[in-house]
Each structure stands twice: as C-alpha cells, then as structure tokens.
C-alpha positions in Angstrom: 351.4 113.4 -71.8 351.1 109.7 -72.6 353.1 107.4 -70.3 354.3 104.2 -71.9 356.1 101.4 -70.0 358.2 100.0 -72.9 357.8 100.9 -76.5 355.1 99.9 -79.0 355.5 96.6 -80.7 354.4 98.0 -84.1 355.5 101.2 -85.8 354.1 104.3 -84.3 353.5 107.7 -85.9 356.7 109.5 -86.7 358.2 111.2 -83.7 361.0 113.5 -82.5 362.8 111.9 -79.6 365.5 112.5 -77.0 367.0 109.8 -74.8 368.5 110.0 -71.3 368.1 109.1 -67.6 366.9 112.6 -66.7 367.5 112.2 -63.0 366.5 115.4 -61.4 365.3 117.0 -64.7 367.8 119.8 -64.1 368.6 122.9 -66.2 370.8 120.9 -68.6 368.0 118.5 -69.2 365.6 121.4 -69.7 367.8 122.8 -72.4 367.6 119.6 -74.3 363.8 119.5 -73.8 363.5 123.0 -75.2 365.4 122.0 -78.3 363.1 118.9 -78.6 360.0 121.1 -78.4 361.4 123.5 -81.0 362.2 120.6 -83.4 358.8 119.1 -82.9 357.1 122.4 -83.7 359.3 123.0 -86.7 358.8 119.5 -88.2 355.2 119.1 -87.2 356.0 116.0 -85.1 354.9 114.8 -81.6 357.8 114.8 -79.2 358.9 112.0 -76.9 361.4 111.1 -74.2 363.0 107.7 -73.7 364.2 107.0 -70.2 365.1 103.8 -68.2 364.1 102.0 -65.0 366.1 101.1 -63.1 368.9 103.5 -63.8 371.6 101.5 -65.7 374.1 102.0 -62.9 371.7 100.5 -60.5 371.4 97.5 -62.7 375.1 96.9 -63.2 376.4 98.0 -59.8 373.4 97.9 -57.4 375.6 98.2 -54.3 377.5 101.2 -55.6 374.8 103.2 -57.5 374.4 106.9 -56.7 371.4 108.1 -54.8 368.7 109.3 -57.1 367.7 112.9 -57.2 364.1 111.9 -58.1 362.0 108.8 -57.7 360.5 107.4 -60.9 357.2 109.0 -60.1 358.8 112.4 -59.4 360.7 112.2 -62.7 357.5 111.5 -64.6 355.8 114.4 -62.8 358.6 116.8 -63.8 358.7 115.6 -67.4 355.0 116.0 -67.7 355.4 119.7 -66.9 357.7 120.1 -69.9 355.2 119.7 -72.7 356.1 116.2 -73.7 353.7 114.2 -75.8 355.1 110.7 -75.0 357.3 109.3 -72.3 358.7 105.9 -72.8 360.1 104.1 -69.6 362.1 101.2 -70.8 362.8 98.3 -68.3 366.6 98.1 -68.1 367.3 94.5 -67.6 369.8 91.9 -68.9 368.0 91.5 -72.2 367.9 95.3 -72.8 371.5 95.7 -71.8 372.6 93.0 -74.2 371.2 94.6 -77.3 373.8 95.5 -79.9 374.1 99.2 -80.7 372.8 98.4 -84.2 369.7 96.6 -82.9 369.0 99.4 -80.5 368.8 101.8 -83.5 367.4 99.6 -86.2 364.7 97.9 -84.2 363.9 100.0 -81.2 364.3 103.5 -82.5 363.5 103.1 -86.2 361.1 100.2 -86.5 359.2 100.5 -83.2 359.4 104.2 -82.5 359.7 105.5 -86.0 361.9 108.4 -85.1 362.4 111.3 -87.6 364.6 113.5 -85.4 366.8 112.5 -82.5 368.7 114.5 -79.9 371.3 112.9 -77.5 373.8 114.3 -75.0 377.4 114.7 -76.1 378.4 111.8 -73.9 375.6 109.4 -74.9 376.6 105.8 -75.3 374.3 102.9 -75.9 374.1 99.2 -76.6 376.0 96.2 -75.2 379.2 97.4 -73.4 378.3 101.0 -74.3 379.8 100.4 -77.7 377.4 102.7 -79.6 378.3 106.4 -80.0 377.3 109.5 -81.9 379.4 108.4 -85.0 377.3 105.3 -85.3 374.1 107.3 -84.9 375.2 109.5 -87.7 375.8 106.5 -89.9 372.4 105.0 -89.0 370.7 108.4 -89.6 371.9 108.3 -93.2 370.8 104.7 -93.6 367.3 105.2 -92.2 366.6 108.8 -93.1 366.3 110.5 -89.7 368.1 113.6 -88.4 370.4 113.3 -85.4 371.8 116.1 -83.3 374.1 116.3 -80.2 373.5 118.5 -77.2 376.7 120.1 -75.9 377.3 120.4 -72.2 375.4 123.2 -70.4 377.7 125.2 -68.2 376.9 127.2 -65.1 379.9 129.4 -64.4 382.8 127.0 -64.7 380.8 123.9 -63.8 379.2 121.4 -66.1 375.5 121.0 -65.1 375.0 117.3 -64.3 373.1 115.1 -61.9 376.5 114.0 -60.4 377.4 117.6 -59.6 374.0 118.3 -58.0 374.3 115.2 -55.8 377.7 116.5 -54.6 376.2 119.9 -53.8 373.3 118.3 -51.9 375.7 116.0 -50.0 377.6 119.1 -48.9 374.4 120.8 -47.8 374.5 123.4 -50.5 370.8 123.4 -51.1 370.7 126.9 -52.8 373.4 126.0 -55.3 371.7 122.7 -56.1 368.4 124.4 -56.5 370.0 126.9 -59.0 371.2 124.0 -61.2 367.9 122.1 -60.9 365.9 125.2 -61.8 363.8 124.8 -58.7 364.3 123.6 -55.1 365.2 120.0 -54.6 362.1 118.3 -53.3 360.6 115.0 -52.2 357.0 113.9 -53.0 354.9 111.4 -51.2 351.7 110.6 -49.4 351.4 111.8 -45.8 351.2 108.9 -43.3 350.6 108.5 -39.6 353.7 108.7 -37.5 354.5 107.9 -33.8 353.1 111.2 -32.6 356.3 112.1 -30.7 356.5 115.6 -32.2 352.8 116.3 -31.5 353.3 115.6 -27.8 356.0 118.3 -27.7 353.9 120.8 -29.7 355.6 120.1 -33.0 353.2 117.9 -35.1 354.7 116.8 -38.4 353.5 115.6 -41.8 355.4 112.3 -42.3 356.5 110.9 -45.6 357.9 107.4 -45.4 360.7 106.7 -47.9 360.9 103.0 -48.4 363.9 101.6 -50.4 365.2 105.0 -51.4 368.7 106.4 -50.6 368.8 110.1 -50.1 371.6 112.3 -51.5 371.4 114.4 -48.3 370.0 114.1 -44.8 369.6 116.6 -41.9 367.5 119.4 -40.7 366.1 122.0 -43.2 364.0 125.1 -43.7 361.2 123.6 -45.9 358.1 124.4 -47.8 355.2 121.9 -48.2 352.9 122.2 -51.2 349.6 120.3 -50.7 346.8 119.5 -53.0 345.4 123.0 -52.6 348.6 124.3 -54.3 349.5 126.5 -51.3 353.2 126.5 -50.1 353.4 126.5 -46.4 356.6 127.3 -44.4 358.1 124.8 -41.9 361.1 123.0 -40.6 361.9 119.4 -41.8 363.9 116.5 -40.7 365.1 114.0 -43.3 366.9 110.8 -42.3 366.7 107.9 -39.9 366.1 110.0 -36.7 369.0 108.6 -34.6 367.8 110.8 -31.7 364.5 108.9 -31.6 365.1 105.4 -32.8 368.1 103.1 -33.4 368.3 101.8 -37.0 365.1 103.6 -37.9 363.6 103.7 -41.4 364.2 106.7 -43.5 361.5 109.4 -43.0 360.8 113.0 -44.0 359.0 114.8 -41.1 357.8 118.4 -41.7 356.5 120.7 -39.0 354.4 123.5 -40.6 354.2 126.9 -38.9 350.8 128.2 -37.8 348.9 125.3 -39.5 346.1 123.3 -37.9 344.6 121.5 -40.9 344.6 117.8 -41.9 347.0 116.3 -44.4 346.8 112.6 -43.8 346.5 110.7 -47.1 347.3 113.7 -49.2 350.1 113.5 -51.8 352.4 116.5 -51.1 355.7 118.0 -52.3 358.2 119.1 -49.7 360.9 121.5 -51.0 364.1 121.6 -48.9 365.5 125.1 -49.2 368.3 125.5 -46.6 370.2 123.0 -44.5 370.9 123.9 -40.8 372.6 120.8 -39.5 373.2 117.1 -39.7 371.2 114.5 -37.8 372.6 113.7 -34.4 371.8 112.0 -31.1 371.2 113.7 -27.8 372.0 112.9 -24.3 368.4 113.2 -23.1 364.9 114.1 -24.2 365.1 117.7 -22.9 368.2 118.3 -25.0 366.4 117.0 -28.1 363.3 119.2 -27.4 365.5 122.2 -26.9 367.2 121.6 -30.3 363.8 121.1 -32.0 362.7 124.5 -30.7 366.0 126.1 -31.9 365.6 124.5 -35.3 362.1 125.8 -35.7 363.2 129.3 -34.7 366.1 129.2 -37.2 363.6 128.2 -39.9 361.3 131.1 -39.0 364.2 133.5 -39.1 365.2 132.0 -42.5 361.8 132.7 -44.0 361.6 136.1 -42.5 364.9 137.0 -44.2 363.7 135.4 -47.4 360.6 137.6 -47.3 362.7 140.8 -46.9 364.7 139.9 -50.0 361.6 139.3 -52.1 
C-alpha cells in the first residue's frame, strides 16, 4: 500500500476510491472496502481510500470530540491489511474545510485523483458547511464521467454498525460486543517503554505503553493478549488509565502483565488486545490492599483464558 499525505498535485492514473474517517476500521467499513476491491477488480483500476487527519470533529470541536478508536498509525496499519493500493491522508484544516462542495469534486477528486468509480456512505456530506450530498455527487458524476455508488447502513441485529456505537459499547465495558462489530478485538499499539518498576517489585512486571495526548474510549482492568514482533499472542492482565492507586494526576498508560513470560520486550512495537473488562480503576486505602487486588485481577484473567480455551 502506498501512503500519501495529501493528494497528488497533478492528475494520477485513474482510480476507484472510497472516502471516510474509518475510525476503528469496523465491519461496516470492511463491507465498503470489499465493494471497493470488487469494483477495482471488475474495472481494472487501482483502489484507494481517502481519510482525514485530524478527524473533522476534532477540528471543529476540539474540546468535545469523541475518543478515537484507533490512532492514525493504527488506522493505517488496519487499512494496509485490506488490500488497498493507495491511502490518502488529507490534512483537515481551515482551508480544507472551506472548500466548496463543487471544488472538492471538480479539483480534488476529478482533476487531482482522476477518479473513475466512487463509493461513499449513505450519510456522507462534504464541502463547506457540509453542503455537498449524494445528489450533488450524482450530478457531478454525469458531468465528469465517473460512476458513484452509495453504501447502505450495515446492520448487526437491530443496531447500525458505527464508530459511535462501538465507543458506547467500550465505555460500558462490553468488550466482546465491541469486538464483534469491529471484526476483531479492540486493541492499542505502541512501543514498550521503561516504567517505574512498581509491578516488578511485587512480582508482576509489566510491558508499558505510554499514551501521550490520546483519550481512551474505555479505561479499567482487562484480560488481554499481547502480540509481539514474533507474532505470538501471549495471555495476560492489563491496566489502562491514569493509575489513581499509584499516582495522582498520572499520565495515561497501558500496563500489561504477561503470564509465564520472562523475555525482553523493551523497544518493541506491540499490539495489546483487550478482551474482557473486570473492573474500573480505583484507589486503595494502602499498598497491601492494592497488591491483593492485583493478585485477584491476575487470577481472574487466568480463569478467563482457561474458560476461553475450553470453548475453543
């Protein structure tokens, strides 16, 4: 996959394209991407995805934007697994937001990207004040000679699969339900860093992932699996949050204690999948109470994985 920050200044080879934020790259997104792959194969065109950084809601309402399901890097990694030829990350700033809907289609999509087939969600709006809609795209498609299609909502039971619904499920601690809509467990990726060694002193060494400037859709204590550079998934128990039992006003951190593991992970980029939530973060009256709870959390996680193995 070719990653582009922005779009080419000069006309590219014809392309089949879809547009969206793709936060989480969930099952609804994957349905769109499957249609994109089919269209590219049928038409003999390379396929591309256009997305935005930051998320438009972060630009317009930075203090009230939803927590992301994926960082930009995680989104790029997930999309690269979907057989995409080109990923265009457009910088969403005041200039980009001020484009008229007509200019967005005429200049960006047609002149610079040279689209021949376009797929958008049924609620897709674009251009200044979100004035552009599917009707305008149909009009422009006739004018410029490209095909445009709309993706209807993907339903799971009675629910519309969306990033917003998945955030709600995560906030409620319903990790299994969120994983079903994502098509895989919700995860966090990062590079393992040195911590304060508190867990190691108590017999619970952890792989620590700092999370600078990122709000999480869920915090707490979880049964988790860590996938390292060797591709092996290792079971453990994870704490995600600010650790109020250890520090006041601490930075966000993901700490994962792996069961029966004695290797070295410092500096590795890893993926930690959070499979089941046990409890919220909390403070404790003393160190002994905290250590007792950590031991109980670890035992609960071992029991979870034992039961999971029986179901396999």
